[in-house]
C-alpha positions in Angstrom: 39.3 30.9 15.1 36.3 29.4 13.1 34.6 31.6 10.9 30.9 32.5 12.0 28.4 30.7 9.7 26.4 33.5 8.2 26.1 32.8 4.8 22.9 31.4 2.7 22.3 30.5 -1.0 18.9 31.5 -2.7 17.7 32.0 -6.1 16.1 34.4 -8.4 12.8 33.8 -7.0 13.9 33.7 -3.1 14.0 30.1 -2.5 16.7 29.4 0.2 18.3 26.3 -0.4 21.1 26.3 2.2 21.7 28.4 5.3 24.1 28.7 8.2 27.2 28.2 6.1 30.8 29.6 6.4 32.0 31.3 3.4 34.0 28.4 2.5 31.1 26.0 2.5 29.0 28.3 0.6 31.9 28.7 -2.0 31.7 24.7 -2.4 28.0 24.5 -2.8 27.5 27.3 -5.2 30.6 25.3 -7.5 28.5 22.2 -7.1 25.1 23.8 -7.8 26.3 26.1 -10.4 27.8 23.1 -12.2 24.5 21.6 -12.3 23.1 24.4 -15.0 19.7 23.7 -13.4 19.4 26.6 -11.2 19.5 30.1 -12.7 19.9 33.1 -10.9 21.6 31.0 -7.8 23.5 33.4 -5.5 25.0 33.6 -1.9 24.2 36.3 0.6 25.5 37.1 4.2 22.3 36.8 6.5 21.7 39.5 8.5 21.5 37.4 11.6 22.8 34.5 13.0 20.0 31.7 12.8 19.0 30.7 16.0 19.3 26.9 17.1 17.0 24.5 15.7 15.0 22.4 17.6 15.0 19.0 16.5 11.8 17.5 15.3 10.7 14.8 17.4 11.2 11.3 14.9 8.2 8.9 15.2 9.4 6.3 17.7 8.0 3.6 20.1 7.1 4.7 23.5 7.9 2.6 26.0 4.8 1.5 28.5 5.1 1.3 31.9 3.0 -1.7 32.4 5.5 -4.7 33.1 5.0 -7.5 31.1 5.0 -11.3 32.2 8.5 -12.8 32.1 8.4 -14.3 28.7 11.5 -15.8 26.6 12.2 -13.7 23.4 10.8 -15.4 20.6 8.2 -17.3 22.8 5.6 -14.5 23.2 3.0 -16.2 21.0 3.4 -19.3 22.5 2.5 -17.8 26.0 -0.2 -15.9 24.4 -1.6 -19.2 23.3 -1.6 -20.5 26.8 -2.7 -17.1 28.1 -5.9 -17.2 25.5 -6.8 -20.7 26.8 -6.6 -20.1 30.1 -8.9 -17.3 29.9 -11.4 -19.5 28.1 -11.3 -22.0 30.7 -11.8 -19.0 33.4 -14.3 -17.5 31.4 -16.6 -20.9 31.3 -15.7 -21.7 34.6 -17.3 -18.4 36.0 -20.5 -19.0 33.5 -21.0 -22.4 35.0 -20.9 -21.0 38.4 -23.2 -18.0 37.8 -25.5 -20.3 36.2 -25.6 -22.5 39.6 -25.7 -19.7 41.9 -29.0 -18.0 40.0 -30.5 -21.7 40.1 -29.4 -21.8 44.0 -30.9 -18.3 44.2 -34.6 -19.7 42.8 -34.3 -22.8 45.1 -33.5 -20.4 48.2 -36.3 -18.4 47.6 -38.6 -21.0 46.9 -37.5 -22.8 50.8 -37.9 -19.0 52.0 -41.2 -18.9 50.8 -42.2 -22.4 51.8 -40.7 -21.4 55.4 -42.8 -18.2 55.8 -46.2 -20.0 55.1 -45.5 -23.0 57.5 -44.4 -20.7 59.8 -47.4 -18.7 59.0 -49.5 -21.7 59.6 -48.0 -23.1 62.4 -48.9 -19.8 64.7 -52.3 -20.1 63.8 -52.3 -23.5 64.7 -50.6 -22.1 68.2 -53.1 -19.7 68.5 -56.4 -21.7 67.7 -54.8 -24.3 70.0 -54.5 -21.4 72.7 -57.9 -20.2 72.1 -59.3 -24.0 72.7 -57.2 -24.3 75.6 -58.7 -21.0 77.0 -62.2 -22.5 76.6 -61.4 -25.6 78.4 -60.2 -23.5 81.4 -63.3 -21.6 81.5 -65.3 -24.8 81.4 -63.5 -26.0 84.4 -60.9 -28.6 82.1 -57.3 -29.0 83.0 -54.2 -28.5 80.6 -54.6 -32.4 80.0 -57.3 -30.9 77.3 -54.6 -28.9 75.4 -53.8 -31.1 72.2 -49.8 -31.5 70.8 -49.2 -29.4 67.7 -46.8 -31.1 65.2 -44.3 -29.2 63.7 -42.7 -31.7 61.9 -42.9 -29.8 58.8 -42.0 -26.4 60.1 -38.8 -28.3 61.3 -38.1 -29.9 58.1 -38.8 -26.7 56.6 -36.5 -24.9 58.4 -33.7 -27.7 57.4 -34.4 -27.2 53.9 -34.1 -23.6 54.6 -30.9 -23.7 56.1 -29.5 -26.2 53.7 -30.5 -23.7 50.6 -28.6 -20.9 52.6 -25.5 -22.9 53.1 -25.3 -24.1 49.6 -26.1 -20.7 48.2 -23.0 -19.1 50.6 -20.9 -21.7 49.2 -21.8 -21.0 45.7 -21.5 -17.1 46.3 -17.8 -17.9 47.3 -17.2 -19.8 44.2 -18.5 -17.4 42.3 -16.0 -14.7 44.0 -13.3 -16.8 43.3 -13.9 -17.7 39.8 -14.5 -13.7 39.0 -10.9 -13.0 40.6 -9.7 -15.9 38.3 -11.3 -14.6 35.8 -9.9 -11.0 36.3 -6.2 -12.7 36.6 -6.8 -14.5 33.5 -7.9 -11.6 31.5 -4.9 -9.7 32.7 -2.4 -12.3 31.8 -4.0 -12.5 28.2 -4.0 -8.9 27.8 -0.3 -8.5 29.0 0.6 -11.5 26.4 -1.2 -9.5 23.7 0.8 -6.9 24.4 4.0 -8.8 24.6 3.3 -10.2 20.9 2.6 -6.2 19.8 5.7 -5.4 21.1 8.0 -8.2 19.1 6.1 -7.0 16.4 7.2 -3.4 17.0 10.8 -4.5 17.5 10.7 -6.4 13.8 9.5 -3.1 12.4 12.2 -1.2 14.4 14.9 -3.6 12.8 13.3 -2.9 9.5 13.7 0.7 9.8 17.2 0.4 11.3 18.0 -1.6 8.1 16.3 1.1 5.7 18.2 3.9 7.8 21.5 2.3 7.3 21.0 1.8 3.8 19.6 5.6 3.5 22.7 6.7 5.1 25.0 4.5 2.5 23.3 6.0 -0.4 23.3 9.2 0.7 26.9 9.1 1.4 27.7 7.6 -2.0 25.6 10.6 -3.7 27.5 13.4 -1.4 31.3 11.6 -1.9 30.4 12.3 -5.9 30.8 15.7 -5.6 34.8 15.1 -4.8 34.8 13.3 -8.3 33.5 15.6 -10.6 30.1 14.1 -10.1 28.0 17.1 -8.3 24.8 16.2 -6.5 21.8 17.4 -8.5 18.7 19.1 -6.9 16.5 15.9 -7.2 19.7 14.3 -5.0 19.5 17.0 -2.7 16.1 16.7 -1.9 16.5 12.7 -1.8 18.9 13.2 0.8 16.7 14.9 2.7 13.5 13.5 5.2 11.1 15.7 6.5 9.7 14.2 9.4 7.1 16.8 10.6 4.4 15.6 8.3 4.8 11.8 9.4 2.0 11.4 11.8 -0.1 8.4 12.7 -3.4 8.2 10.7 -6.4 7.1 12.2 -6.3 4.0 10.1 -2.7 3.2 11.2 -4.4 3.3 14.7 -7.2 1.1 13.9 -4.7 -1.1 12.4 -2.7 -1.5 15.7 -6.3 -2.1 17.9 -7.5 -4.7 15.6 -4.5 -6.8 15.9 -4.7 -6.5 19.4 -8.5 -7.7 19.5 -7.2 -10.5 17.0 -4.7 -11.6 19.1 -7.3 -12.3 21.9 -9.1 -14.6 19.4 -6.1 -16.2 18.0 -2.5 -16.1 19.2 -1.3 -16.6 15.2 -3.2 -13.6 13.9 -1.1 -11.4 11.6 -0.8 -7.6 11.7 -3.3 -6.0 9.6 -5.2 -9.2 8.7 -8.4 -8.0 10.5 
């Protein structure tokens, strides 16, 4: 049956170097650390209680985002972003043009509406005046033939111009709605393409981190193996072989660097991380 891990190694100041050791492991570490001669007062002692299971500290990692990305061939992310940026620029330009046209159409429609209203008022006034004249003619013994004709050609033309203006405005309103939808779709495609480039860059960081981690593990193994060949690990080596992740949190500058990268990519598909 395996021996319980209830030993620890401390120095004269009470600093703990190793905990949760079996007696055999404790003796082995004591031999290595005492041979160095740099740790006076080093001793091993039995722990009163068994150490609780340590909760592993979360190592910084890339969190997968649920937003699906466009189907882009790996390595072609920036090419796709170039196309998305150009499409967004075109869509934005078309939207601006149709919005300008709508504003002009609204102004024209407003003028035609005012013109029609004025002609309608004038026409109705002319009808009332003609009616009054006809009434006087009847009172004087005249006949219907005494009624004069009222020309409504100007009002008819105005009605036609107003209807035409309304049709033009309706068409441009529909075109604006379509242009807004196209611009929104282009913006979404651009945003997702930016995300694809950012994630591709993150993958390069992962590759570098994996290479660094592999080198760290290799160097640590070489240092640790030295104790089996009369090369005990020094305190400096022990500290070098340990990495404390709890203090590794992104700074505001780190977060801003990623955000600036995204903003720069939306302007230039060749923008580099950290350039902004």
